[in-house]
N, C-alpha and C positions, 0 to 999 in steps of 0.2 A: 547461538547455534553451536553444535558440537565441533570442537576444533579437530583438525586433522591429527591422527595418531595411529599407531599400529594396534593398540589394544582394542578389544571389543568395547562397545559403548556401555556405560553404566551411569546412573544418576546419583549425585551426592548432594544432600541437603545443605543449603546455605544457612549460616546463622542469621538470626534477626539482628539488625543494627539497633543500637541504643540511640534514641533521640537525643539531640544536644540539650544542654542546660537551658537554652533559650525557649525550648518547646514546652508548653503546658500539656501534659499528657492526660487526656480525659477519655471517658467512655460515654458515648451518646446512645441513648435508648431509642430503638425503633418502635413502631406501633405494635409489633408482636413481642416486644420485650427483649429482643436481641440487642446486645451492646456492641457498638462499633468503635474500635480504637481510633482516636482522633488527636492530632497534635495541633496546637494553636500557637502561632508566632505573632507577637505584638510589635508594632512600630514604636519608635521613641515616644510618641504622644500617648501610647497606651490604648489607643482606640483608632478607628478609621473605617473606611470602606473595606469590604471583605472580598478576598479571592479564595475560592474553594477548589480543591482538586481531590477526586476520589479514585483510588487506584488499587490494583491487585499485586503490586510489585514491591511491597514493603515501604511504608510511608517515610522511613528514615534511611532507606537503603541507598547504595551507590548506583544502582541501575537508573534511577530517575533523579538522583541527587537533589531531593526536595529540600533538605536543610540549606543547601547553597542557594537554591531558587528563592526560598523564603527570606534569607538574609538580604538578597538583592531587592526583593519587592518591599520588604519591611523598611529598608533604608529610604524608600521613596514614598512612605506614608501608608502602605497597605497592611491590613491584618491578613495573614495567610493561614488557612485551615487545610490540613492534609489528613485524609482518612483512609485507612485500610477498608476495602469493601468487604461485604459479608463473606465469611468463610476463609478469609486470607489474613496472613500476618497475625496480629494480636486481636483481630475482631472475631466475635462469635458467629454462630449460625452455620447453616449448611452451605457448602461451596456449590454454587449453581450459576455458572457464568451467564450474564445478561438478565437472568430471570427477575431479580429483585431491584434492579437499579432505578426504575422509575419511582417506586414507593420509598426506597431508602434515600434517594436523592431529595424527594419532597420532605421527608422527615428531618433530614440533616439541615436543609434550608430553614425549615420551621424552627429548629433548635437554635440556629445562628441568630435569627431575628429576635430572640429573647435574651441575648447576651449583652452586657453593658459595654463591652468593647466593640460591638458592631454599631457604628455610628453613621452608617450610610447604606447604600444599596449593595447588592451582592453580585459578584461576577464569578465565572468559572473558567478554568484553563486546564490544558493538558493534552497529551498525545495518545494516539492509538486507543487502547481500551479506556484510558482515562480521558480521551476525547469522546468516546461513546457515552460515558457516564454523564457528560454534559448534555448530549442530546436526550438522554433518558430523563434527566432532571427538567429539561425544558418541556418534555412531553408531559410531565406531572402537572404542569400548569401553575406551579407555585408563583405567586405574584412578586416575591422578593427577588427573583432572578432577573437581573437587569441587563446583563451582557455576558457573552461567552466567546471563547477563542479556541475552538477545536482544531487540532493539528494532526495531520496524517491519519485520518479516520473517516468514518461514515456512520450515519444513523441506521444504516441497513446492516444489521448484524450478520445475516448470511453472506453478504458480499465481502465481509472480512475474510471469508474462507474460500469462496468460490466466485470466480468471475469468468464464466465460460467453462472451465474445467477446474476441479478441486485442487487447491494449492497444497499438495501433499507434504513437501518438506517443511514448509512453514507451519502447518497444522501439527505435525508430529512434534516438532521442536517446541511449539507453544504449549502443547499438552504436557510434555515431559518436564518442561522447565517451570510451568506456572500452575497447571490445573490438575495436579495429582492429589494434593491436600492443601492444608493451610500454609505450607512452607513453599519456598522457592528452591529450585534445584539447579545445579550445574550438570551438564551432560559431558562426561569425560570419555574420551575415546572416539571411535568412528562407528556411526550407525551402519549396519549391514543392510544396504538397500537391495541386495539380491534376494532377500528372503521372500518366499511365496508360501501362502498367500500374503498379499500386502498387509492384510489385517494383523499379521503376526509380527510386523516389524517392531512396533513399540513393545510388544510382549517380550521380544528377545532382549531388549534393554532392561526390562523390569522383571527378569527372572520368571517369566511365564505369566505374569499378571497382565491382563488385557484391559486397557483403559476404555471403558464403554462410551465415554464421552466422545472419543475419536470415532468409534463405530457410528454413533448417531450423526456426527457432523458429516462424515463421508456420505452417509445415506440421505443427506439433505435435511435432517431433523435438527435444526438449530432452535433450541427453546429460548425464544426471545420475543418480547412484545414488538408489534409492528409500529415503528416510529416514523413519522413523516417530518421532513425538513420544512416546517410551516412558515418560518420567517417571521414569527411573532416577537422574537427577541433580537436586539442588535447583536450581530455575530461577525467576528473576524475569522474567516476560513483560511487556514494555512496549509498549503499543498506543496509537497516535495515531488518534483518531476521524476525523480528516480525511485520513488516509493511505489510499492505495488498497489496502493490505494489512491494514487493520484487521480485517476479517472472518477472514482467514487467520490472523492472530495470535491472535485469540480462539479459533478452532478448535484451534490448536496447544495452547493452555492447557487447553482442555477435554479433549483426548485425553491430554495428559501427566498431567492430574489423576487419571487412572485408574491411574497407576503408584504406586510405593511412596514416592517422594521428595516433599518439600515443593514445591508449585507455587503461586507468588504472581502476582497479576495487578495491573498498574497501567494504568489507562485515563485518558488525558488528551486534551483538545481541541487536539491538535497534528497537524501533517502529517508527510510523509516526512522532512523536514529538521528535525523537532521544533520547528517554528515555531508559536507560539500564534496563535489567531484574531485577536488584537490584537497584531501584532508589536511595537508600540511600548511595551508594558508592560515593566517591568524583567524581564529574563530571557526576553522573548518571542521573541527571534530571536538567532542566533549573532552576526551583524553583517554588514554589507555587504561588508567587506574581508577576511572569512575569519578575523579575529582575534577569538575569542569574548570577550565581556565577562565579568567576574567574576560578574555576576548570572546570565548564561546558564549558565556552568559550574556554578554552584550548583544551578540548576534541572535541569540535564542529568545531573549526577553524584551529587548528594546522595541520591536514591532508591536508587542502586546501593550507596552506602557502607554504609548500615545492613544491607543484605542480605549483602554480602560480609563485613562485620565479624561477622555472625551465623554464617557458615559457614566463613570462612577466618581470622578474626582472633584465634584463640585465643592466638597468640604476641605480639599487640600489646598495648601498655599503653593501654587505652581509658579515657577519662575518663567521668564519669557521664552526660554528654550523649550520647556515642556509644554507651554501653551501653544507654541507654534507647531509642535509635533502632533497636536490633536487634529490638525488639518490634514486629512488623509484622503488620497484619491480612491475612487471605487476599486481599482485594480492596480496592483503593483507586481512587476515580474522581472526576473533576471535569469540568464542561462549560463552565466560563467564569469562575467565581469563584476566589479565591485559595486556598480551602480544599479539601483532599482529604476525601472522605467515605469511611468505612470500611464494609465489608460482608463477609459470608461467602460470597456468591454473586454471579454476574453472569448476568443483570441482578439488581439488588438485590431483596430480598423484597417491597418495597412497590410493585412494578411490576405493572400489569395489562395484558392484551391488549385493545385496542379495535379495532373494525372499522367501516369505511365502505363503502358500496356505490357503485359507479360508475353514475351516472344522468345523464339529459340535463340535469339541473339542477346537476350537479357531484358533490361528495362528500357523500353523505347518510349519517348514522349508521345502521348496520345495524339493520334491523327497522322503520325508518320507511317511510312510503309512498313509492313510487318516483315521482318527478315525470315529467311528459311535456312536453317543450319543443320548440321549433321546429327544433332542430338534429338531431333524430332522424328516421330513416326508419320511420315507424309501420307496423306490420303489421296488416292487417285481421283476421288469424287470431289475434291476441292474443299473438303471439310477442314476445320481448324486443326493445325498440328497438335500433337499430344506429347507431353513428357510425363514420365512415370517414375515412381520409386516404390520400394517394398518396405513395409513396416514389419520389423522383426521384434516382438516384445522381449526376446531374450537378449537383445543387444540394442537398447534404446539410445536415442540421441541424448547426450548428457546436458543437464542444465548447469552452466558454469558458475554463475554469480550467486553469492549469498542472498537468500530471498529477503532478509531483513536489512542487510547492510551492504548493498552492492558497491557502494563507494569506498568501503574499506576492503572488500574482497570481491573484485569483479570477475576473477577467474579469467580464462582465455577461451574465447569462442572461435578462434581462428581455424583450428583443425576441424571443427564441426562443419565448416563450409565446404570441406573437401570429402565429406562422407558420401557413400553411395546411396544412403537412405534419406537423402534430403534433395530438394530442388533449390537451386540458387539462381536468382535473376539479378544481375548487376548492371548499373548504368555505366555510361562512359564517364571519365573523370570530369568533374565540374571545373569550369574555368575561372570561377570566382566563388566566394563563400556562398553556401546554400544554407539559409537559416530556416529550420523547421520550427514552427511555433503554432501550437493549437492542438489539432487532432488529425487523425487519418483513418482510412478504411482500406482494407484489402478485400477484393472480390475475386473468388476463385471458382471457375467452372470445373467442378470436381466430381469424380466418380470413384467408388471403392468397390473392388470385386467382392463377391460372396453373396449368399442368399440368407444371411443371418440378420437379426436385429436384437437389440437389448431394450427392454421396457424400463424407462426411467421412472422416478418417483411420480412425476406429473403425467405419466402416460404417454410421453413421446418416445420415439424409437431412436436410440443412439447407436449409430453404426460405426462410429470412429471418432477420433479426435484430430483436429487440425491445429497445428502450432505455427505461429507466424513470428518471425524475428526480423527486425530491421537493424541494419548494421552500417557503420561508417568504416570503409576499408581504405587503409592508408596505402601509399605507393609501394611499400615493402610487403603488402599483403596482410598486415595485422588488422584484425577486425575488432571494433569496439561496438558493443551493443547500444543501440539508441532506444529501442522499445521492444517489448514482446507482448503477445496476447495469445489467447487460445479459445477454441469454440468446440462444443460437442456437435458433431455433424448428425443432423436428424433427417436430412432430405437429400439424398444423392441424386445426381442428374440435373440439379438446379445450382445456380451460382451460390456459393457459401460466402457470407459476409463476415469479416472479422474486424472489429473496431480497434483502433489504436487511440485510446481516449485522451492521452496527455503527451504532447510532444514539446520539447524545447532543446534544440541541439543545433550547433553550427558545424556543417560539413566543410572542411577547409578546401581551398583550391587545390586541385591535383588528386583529391580523394574521390571515391566512388560510393554511391549508395548500393546496398545489397539487400535483397529480400530473400529470406530463407523460409521454405515451407517444409514441414516435417509432420509426422504423426505422433511424436513424443518429445518431451523435454523433461527428463527424469533425473532426479527425484522431485524436481520443482513442481511438476504437475502429476496428477494421478495417471498411471499407465494403463492404456487400453489394451486388453488381452488379445484383440483381433478375433475374438469369438463372441458367442452369445452369453458367456459367463459374466457374472458381476465382477467388474474390475477389482473390487476390494477383496473378494474371496476366491478369485480364480487361481488355480494351482498350475495351470499351463497356458501357453499362448499359441496363437496361430499367425502365420505370416499372411499379410494382406497387401495387395497392390493398389496404390493410389495413383489415379491418372488425372492430370490437369490438362484441360483443353485450352490452348493458348488463343490469343486474339482479343477481340473487343470485350468479351465477357469476363476476362481475367485481367484485373487492373489494380494498380496501387494509386491511391489518392491521398495527398498530403497537403496540409496547410503550410504555406511558404510565405515568409515575410518579404514585403516590398518587391523589388525587381530582381531578387536572387535568381540565378540560373544554374 
């Protein structure tokens, strides 16, 4: 992401890294003649089972530190193959994200099977986009792919970009840094998010050049094959609870679990860069300079080793420790301590669903008397009280955390809870730790004033956005974000449901839960103009009043572990 600075944002190309001497630099021909740059790392034996990763981030670069990963895996008997995808790095062909990954994945697997150093089955590994390329290769149906370990990703390409409301800040940064041409770029300076229309934000950085890929993505046109998580291949699904794709990753595991092959789930309190909530603990973060520490490599790769040894390592001479590591429970999870917990399901079986009602006094346990406070508009006819706020597109609620790396840059949401354009519902202080583990749902009986609507791509009428934030509020008032979600409102006058698909957090005794409702979280999410104009091309906005009817139809439901209260 672009670092904070006073100067206007600009992009600067990064140099390609030179692969280390240990890497055999090759060019692999695809079915249409395009050559893809590929590095092969051999273990001491000179051959072995193969682990493949296909990525757009420079196969030898410091962003994904593949040379260090390859050394770690080669020392344990594996051949490692790392490839620049089509149109990126040293690979040829047209840059078209997602489009060619099924066929190119198949052709690369086919090439590997013909090499004398490939003496066993093939597995795939990697994060984010190079987690997606695993799903694409699996969809190709090549019989040599015997196991894979996708991390912080999803087979559903559109969901990388939109889950309720378009992830604007993430998408702009991704395009500017990765998908302009074959190079990678650093964004220097500060992006001007006040630019309107929003479609011109990236063009301001690029001296007037407008990246049409971003236009298509915002409009819902993601050129990607439809890939299902069929569960035909043994898969270790690695999910970071603080990653924006946590819910998508868990959904992929659930769908794949209906298939015939083993599907394992690892859930950890990490973000998209696999950084822990406390980056300073050993193995908590890769490193500031891109050279991963031994402790981080151990945290990052050891869960994969037992899985790949189990499915690919029949030809390897495993010691007793490695053999024991192949006995893996169906689900492993942790939310902050050093120890993984084992379970057969997610959420674990000792989780119960608790509900709170949104009242004028805050979050009240469901079934208790609904309070009546001064902030509600009381109705003489006895209808539920109402609380309201005004959405002003010229002064949106800010999104504080870094969208990719919130555990390195969480920002501070405390002040946002005091804004006039949000509604906050807080619980009383918990008397003992409250462990949230699983998922949640917010149901809001919502109305938005105005007689406008916006016709979306699929023909539905989007009248506004509803943003939900769940916070842990300390006794001194500091707020830590637990989860956030968003939905495009298409039917006012009916309860609007917003899913919180992945929760893993302990609220300490003396702290309070707080639920924040707003119409914006900018620039994290696409800003609704409050009018019938397209949010991407709107040049002006209109203020709109959001009204929430309190009572039994407006609720917060959360999975809570054990007897927590």
